[in-house]
N, C-alpha and C positions, 0 to 999 in steps of 0.2 A: 319100960320105955327108956331109951338112952337119951343122952343130951341132944343129939342131932334130931331125933324124932320129936322130942319135946319142943325144941326151937321151931321146927316146922309146923307142929300143931299150933303153937302160940301165934306164929305168923299167919296161919290160916284163919285162926279166930279173929285176929286183928283185921285181916282183910275183909272177912264177913261183916264185922261190926262197922267198918268204914263204908262198905257198900250199903248196908242198911241205913246208916246215917245219911248218906248221899241220897238214897231213895226218899227218905222222909223229907229232906230239904227240898227235893224236886217237887214232891207232892205239895208242900207248903207254898212253893213259888207258883205252881200251877193254880192252886186255890186262890192265891192273891191276885193273879192275873185274871182269873175268871170273875172274881169279885169286882175288880177295877173295870172290866169290860161291861159287866151288868150295870154298874153305877154310871158309867159313861152313856150307855144306851138309855138309861132312865133319865139322865139329865138332858140328853138330846130330845127325848120324847116330850119332856116338860117344856123345853124351849120351843119346840114345834107347836105345841098346844098354845103357848103364850103368843107366839107370832100369829097363829090363826085367829086367836081372840082379838089381837090388835087389828088385824086386817078386817075382821067382821065389825069391830067398833068403828073403824074408819069408814067402812061402807055405810053403816047405819047413820053416822054423822053427816055423810054427804048425800044421803037419800038414795044410795045405789042398791040397797038390799030389798028391792020391791019385787 
């Protein structure tokens, strides 16, 4: 392998490694975004349940839940 071929080979390896690293970082970002989405949905569900509980308690206190 001559110097030119070796340089090309090394450049190809570096490019492949950079692409793999980029792919791994994108996967991590996707996973973080999915986790944030799920946490947000869970928090929203909890808030909705608390609001419903508060509404029910108000109805009970006012005698409207008959």
